[in-house]
DSSP file (Angstrom, degrees, kcal/mol; ACC not computed):
  #  RESIDUE AA STRUCTURE BP1 BP2  ACC     N-H-->O    O-->H-N    N-H-->O    O-->H-N    TCO  KAPPA ALPHA  PHI   PSI    X-CA   Y-CA   Z-CA
    1    1 A M     >        0   0    0      0, 0.0     4,-2.7     0, 0.0     5,-0.2   0.000 360.0 360.0 360.0 -40.0   -5.3   12.6   -8.5
    2    2 A D  H  >  +     0   0    0      1,-0.2     4,-1.4     2,-0.2     0, 0.0   0.908 360.0  50.4 -59.1 -41.5   -5.3   13.4  -12.2
    3    3 A K  H  4 S+     0   0    0      1,-0.2     4,-0.4     2,-0.2    -1,-0.2   0.902 112.3  47.7 -63.5 -40.2   -2.0   15.3  -11.8
    4    4 A F  H >4 S+     0   0    0      1,-0.2     3,-0.8     2,-0.1    -2,-0.2   0.927 115.7  42.9 -64.9 -45.7   -0.5   12.4   -9.9
    5    5 A T  H >< S+     0   0    0     -4,-2.7     3,-1.6     1,-0.2    -1,-0.2   0.617  91.9  82.2 -81.3 -12.5   -1.6    9.8  -12.4
    6    6 A Q  T 3< S+     0   0    0     -4,-1.4    -1,-0.2     1,-0.3    -2,-0.1   0.765  95.4  46.8 -65.4 -22.2   -0.7   11.7  -15.6
    7    7 A N  T <  S+     0   0    0     -3,-0.8     2,-0.5    -4,-0.4    -1,-0.3   0.319  94.0  93.9 -99.6   7.3    2.9   10.6  -15.3
    8    8 A I    <   -     0   0    0     -3,-1.6     2,-0.7    -4,-0.0    -3,-0.0  -0.881  69.4-140.4-104.4 127.1    2.1    7.0  -14.6
    9    9 A R        -     0   0    0     -2,-0.5     2,-0.6     2,-0.0    -2,-0.1  -0.764  14.8-148.9 -86.8 119.8    2.1    4.6  -17.6
   10   10 A I        -     0   0    0     -2,-0.7    -2,-0.0     1,-0.0    -1,-0.0  -0.792   9.2-145.4 -91.5 121.9   -0.8    2.1  -17.2
   11   11 A M        -     0   0    0     -2,-0.6     2,-0.1     1,-0.1    34,-0.0  -0.734  16.9-125.0 -89.4 131.4    0.0   -1.2  -18.7
   12   12 A P        -     0   0    0      0, 0.0     2,-0.9     0, 0.0     5,-0.1  -0.354  20.5-113.9 -72.1 154.4   -2.9   -3.1  -20.3
   13   13 A I        -     0   0    0      4,-0.1     2,-0.2    -2,-0.1    32,-0.0  -0.811  43.9-173.8 -87.9 110.0   -3.8   -6.6  -19.3
   14   14 A E     >  -     0   0    0     -2,-0.9     4,-2.3     1,-0.1     3,-0.5  -0.536  40.8 -99.5-101.4 168.9   -3.1   -8.6  -22.4
   15   15 A H  H  > S+     0   0    0      1,-0.2     4,-2.4     2,-0.2     5,-0.2   0.876 123.0  57.5 -54.1 -40.6   -3.8  -12.3  -23.1
   16   16 A K  H  > S+     0   0    0      1,-0.2     4,-1.9     2,-0.2    -1,-0.2   0.893 107.4  47.2 -59.2 -41.4   -0.1  -13.1  -22.3
   17   17 A V  H  > S+     0   0    0     -3,-0.5     4,-2.6     2,-0.2    -1,-0.2   0.927 111.2  50.7 -66.0 -45.3   -0.5  -11.6  -18.9
   18   18 A A  H  X S+     0   0    0     -4,-2.3     4,-2.4     1,-0.2    -2,-0.2   0.867 108.4  53.2 -61.4 -36.7   -3.8  -13.5  -18.3
   19   19 A S  H  X S+     0   0    0     -4,-2.4     4,-2.2    -5,-0.2    -1,-0.2   0.916 109.9  46.9 -64.9 -43.3   -2.1  -16.7  -19.3
   20   20 A H  H  X S+     0   0    0     -4,-1.9     4,-3.0     2,-0.2     5,-0.3   0.899 109.9  55.1 -63.8 -40.1    0.7  -16.1  -16.8
   21   21 A Y  H  X S+     0   0    0     -4,-2.6     4,-2.9     1,-0.2     5,-0.2   0.950 109.4  46.3 -56.9 -50.4   -1.9  -15.3  -14.1
   22   22 A G  H  X S+     0   0    0     -4,-2.4     4,-2.4     1,-0.2     5,-0.2   0.900 113.9  48.4 -60.5 -42.2   -3.6  -18.6  -14.7
   23   23 A D  H  X S+     0   0    0     -4,-2.2     4,-2.4     2,-0.2    -1,-0.2   0.930 114.1  45.5 -63.9 -46.7   -0.4  -20.6  -14.6
   24   24 A I  H  X S+     0   0    0     -4,-3.0     4,-2.7     2,-0.2     5,-0.3   0.935 114.7  47.5 -63.5 -46.8    0.9  -18.9  -11.4
   25   25 A R  H  X S+     0   0    0     -4,-2.9     4,-2.4    -5,-0.3    -2,-0.2   0.924 113.9  46.8 -62.4 -45.1   -2.4  -19.3   -9.7
   26   26 A A  H  X S+     0   0    0     -4,-2.4     4,-2.4    -5,-0.2    -1,-0.2   0.920 114.0  47.9 -63.6 -44.0   -2.8  -22.9  -10.6
   27   27 A T  H  X S+     0   0    0     -4,-2.4     4,-1.6    -5,-0.2    -2,-0.2   0.939 114.3  44.9 -63.1 -48.1    0.8  -23.7   -9.6
   28   28 A L  H  X>S+     0   0    0     -4,-2.7     5,-3.0     1,-0.2     4,-0.6   0.875 112.3  52.8 -65.8 -36.5    0.6  -22.0   -6.3
   29   29 A S  H ><5S+     0   0    0     -4,-2.4     3,-1.0    -5,-0.3    -1,-0.2   0.924 107.9  50.5 -63.6 -44.1   -2.8  -23.6   -5.5
   30   30 A K  H 3<5S+     0   0    0     -4,-2.4    -1,-0.2     1,-0.3    -2,-0.2   0.850 112.3  47.9 -61.3 -33.7   -1.5  -27.1   -6.2
   31   31 A Q  H 3<5S-     0   0    0     -4,-1.6    -1,-0.3    -5,-0.2    -2,-0.2   0.574 110.4-123.7 -81.6  -9.6    1.4  -26.3   -3.9
   32   32 A G  T <<5S+     0   0    0     -3,-1.0    -3,-0.2    -4,-0.6    -2,-0.1   0.831  83.2 113.9  68.0  32.2   -1.0  -25.0   -1.2
   33   33 A N      < +     0   0    0     -5,-3.0    -4,-0.2    -6,-0.1    -3,-0.1  -0.197  41.5 164.9-129.2  38.0    1.1  -21.8   -1.3
   34   34 A I        -     0   0    0     -6,-0.3     2,-0.2    -5,-0.1    -9,-0.1  -0.192  17.4-161.3 -65.7 149.3   -1.4  -19.3   -2.7
   35   35 A I        -     0   0    0      1,-0.1     5,-0.1    26,-0.0    -1,-0.1  -0.714  39.0 -64.8-119.2 174.7   -0.8  -15.5   -2.6
   36   36 A G     >  -     0   0    0     -2,-0.2     4,-2.1     1,-0.1     5,-0.2  -0.219  43.1-119.2 -62.9 149.8   -3.2  -12.6   -2.9
   37   37 A N  H  > S+     0   0    0      1,-0.2     4,-2.3     2,-0.2     5,-0.2   0.891 113.8  51.1 -57.2 -43.4   -4.9  -12.0   -6.2
   38   38 A N  H  > S+     0   0    0      1,-0.2     4,-2.4     2,-0.2    -1,-0.2   0.897 109.5  50.9 -63.7 -38.6   -3.4   -8.6   -6.7
   39   39 A D  H  > S+     0   0    0      2,-0.2     4,-2.7     1,-0.2    -1,-0.2   0.869 108.1  52.9 -65.5 -35.5    0.0  -10.0   -6.1
   40   40 A I  H  X S+     0   0    0     -4,-2.1     4,-3.0     2,-0.2    -2,-0.2   0.923 109.1  49.2 -64.9 -42.7   -0.6  -12.7   -8.7
   41   41 A W  H  X S+     0   0    0     -4,-2.3     4,-2.5     2,-0.2     5,-0.2   0.921 112.3  48.1 -61.2 -43.5   -1.6  -10.0  -11.2
   42   42 A I  H  X S+     0   0    0     -4,-2.4     4,-2.4     2,-0.2    -2,-0.2   0.937 114.9  45.2 -62.1 -46.7    1.6   -8.0  -10.4
   43   43 A A  H  X S+     0   0    0     -4,-2.7     4,-3.0     1,-0.2     5,-0.2   0.907 113.0  50.9 -63.5 -42.6    3.7  -11.1  -10.7
   44   44 A A  H  X S+     0   0    0     -4,-3.0     4,-2.4     2,-0.2    -2,-0.2   0.917 112.0  46.3 -63.0 -44.4    2.0  -12.2  -13.9
   45   45 A H  H  X S+     0   0    0     -4,-2.5     4,-1.2    -5,-0.2     6,-0.2   0.930 115.5  46.2 -65.1 -44.6    2.5   -8.9  -15.6
   46   46 A T  H  X>S+     0   0    0     -4,-2.4     5,-2.1    -5,-0.2     4,-0.6   0.937 114.9  46.1 -63.3 -47.5    6.1   -8.7  -14.5
   47   47 A R  H ><5S+     0   0    0     -4,-3.0     3,-0.9     1,-0.2    -1,-0.2   0.875 108.0  56.6 -65.5 -37.4    6.9  -12.2  -15.6
   48   48 A S  H 3<5S+     0   0    0     -4,-2.4    -1,-0.2     1,-0.3    -2,-0.2   0.803 109.9  46.1 -65.6 -27.4    5.2  -11.9  -18.9
   49   49 A L  H 3<5S-     0   0    0     -4,-1.2    -1,-0.3    -3,-0.4    -2,-0.2   0.552 109.4-123.4 -87.6  -9.2    7.4   -8.9  -19.7
   50   50 A G  T <<5 +     0   0    0     -3,-0.9    -3,-0.2    -4,-0.6    -2,-0.1   0.747  66.3 142.0  69.6  23.0   10.5  -10.7  -18.6
   51   51 A A      < -     0   0    0     -5,-2.1    17,-0.6    -6,-0.2     2,-0.5  -0.288  55.2-109.0 -89.9 175.3   11.0   -7.8  -16.2
   52   52 A T  E     -a   68   0A   0     15,-0.1     2,-0.6    -3,-0.1    17,-0.2  -0.930  24.1-136.9-108.5 129.9   12.4   -7.7  -12.6
   53   53 A L  E     -a   69   0A   0     15,-3.0    17,-2.4    -2,-0.5     2,-0.6  -0.762  15.3-158.3 -87.4 122.3   10.0   -6.9   -9.8
   54   54 A V  E     +a   70   0A   0     -2,-0.6     2,-0.3    15,-0.2    17,-0.2  -0.906  29.9 142.6-104.2 121.4   11.4   -4.5   -7.2
   55   55 A S        -     0   0    0     15,-2.2    18,-0.2    -2,-0.6     3,-0.2  -0.991  53.6-139.8-154.4 152.9    9.8   -4.7   -3.8
   56   56 A N  S    S+     0   0    0     -2,-0.3     2,-0.4     1,-0.2     3,-0.1   0.428 101.0  61.7 -90.1  -1.8   10.6   -4.5   -0.2
   57   57 A N        +     0   0    0      1,-0.1     4,-0.5     2,-0.0     3,-0.3  -0.734  54.5 149.2-126.1  81.2    8.1   -7.4    0.4
   58   58 A L     >  +     0   0    0     -2,-0.4     4,-2.6    -3,-0.2     5,-0.2   0.441  42.0 102.6 -93.5  -0.1    9.4  -10.4   -1.5
   59   59 A R  T  4 S+     0   0    0      1,-0.2    -1,-0.2     2,-0.2     4,-0.1   0.887  95.0  28.5 -51.6 -44.7    8.0  -13.0    1.0
   60   60 A E  T >4 S+     0   0    0     -3,-0.3     3,-1.6     1,-0.1     4,-0.2   0.883 118.3  55.4 -85.5 -40.5    5.1  -13.8   -1.4
   61   61 A F  G >4 S+     0   0    0     -4,-0.5     3,-1.7     1,-0.3    -2,-0.2   0.803  95.8  66.7 -66.1 -28.2    6.6  -13.0   -4.7
   62   62 A D  G 3< S+     0   0    0     -4,-2.6    -1,-0.3     1,-0.3    -2,-0.1   0.622  89.7  67.4 -68.2 -10.4    9.5  -15.3   -4.1
   63   63 A R  G <  S+     0   0    0     -3,-1.6     2,-0.7    -5,-0.2    -1,-0.3   0.630  80.3  94.4 -78.6 -14.5    7.0  -18.2   -4.3
   64   64 A V  S X  S-     0   0    0     -3,-1.7     3,-1.5    -4,-0.2     2,-0.1  -0.708  77.0-132.3 -89.4 114.7    6.4  -17.5   -8.0
   65   65 A A  T 3  S+     0   0    0     -2,-0.7     3,-0.1     1,-0.2    -2,-0.1  -0.370  87.7  14.7 -63.6 137.3    8.6  -19.7  -10.3
   66   66 A G  T 3  S+     0   0    0      1,-0.2     2,-0.6    -2,-0.1    -1,-0.2   0.503  91.3 128.9  79.4   3.7   10.4  -17.8  -13.0
   67   67 A L    <   -     0   0    0     -3,-1.5     2,-0.4    -6,-0.2    -1,-0.2  -0.833  51.6-143.7 -96.4 121.7    9.8  -14.3  -11.5
   68   68 A K  E     -a   52   0A   0    -17,-0.6   -15,-3.0    -2,-0.6     2,-0.3  -0.711  26.9-179.5 -83.9 130.1   12.9  -12.2  -11.2
   69   69 A T  E     -a   53   0A   0     -2,-0.4     2,-0.3   -17,-0.2   -15,-0.2  -0.929  15.2-175.3-131.4 154.2   12.8  -10.1   -8.0
   70   70 A Q  E     -a   54   0A   0    -17,-2.4   -15,-2.2    -2,-0.3     2,-0.5  -0.992  15.2-152.4-144.6 146.1   15.1   -7.6   -6.3
   71   71 A N        -     0   0    0     -2,-0.3     3,-0.2   -17,-0.2   -15,-0.1  -0.962   8.2-174.1-117.3 110.9   14.9   -5.8   -2.9
   72   72 A W  S    S+     0   0    0     -2,-0.5    -1,-0.1     1,-0.2   -16,-0.1   0.548  79.5  64.5 -82.3  -7.0   16.7   -2.4   -3.1
   73   73 A I              0   0    0    -18,-0.2    -1,-0.2     1,-0.2   -17,-0.1   0.863 360.0 360.0 -82.5 -38.2   16.2   -1.8    0.6
   74   74 A K              0   0    0     -3,-0.2    -1,-0.2     0, 0.0    -2,-0.2   0.448 360.0 360.0 -87.7 360.0   18.3   -4.7    1.8
């Protein structure tokens, strides 16, 4: 596992990410459209960086306002 993870850059959870997490969770909860906690963290981190989330499973991520997504499989 160490050999596998040595080439992976782990991004810290910063205040900015936590703020996006809270905003996303509150918005989706109000809409009755909540997604899994881990998916919210992924979306929050991606959105806070202004990055694009690449996934083959955009069903849940497309619910997040302001999150840029791409599916490279389709």
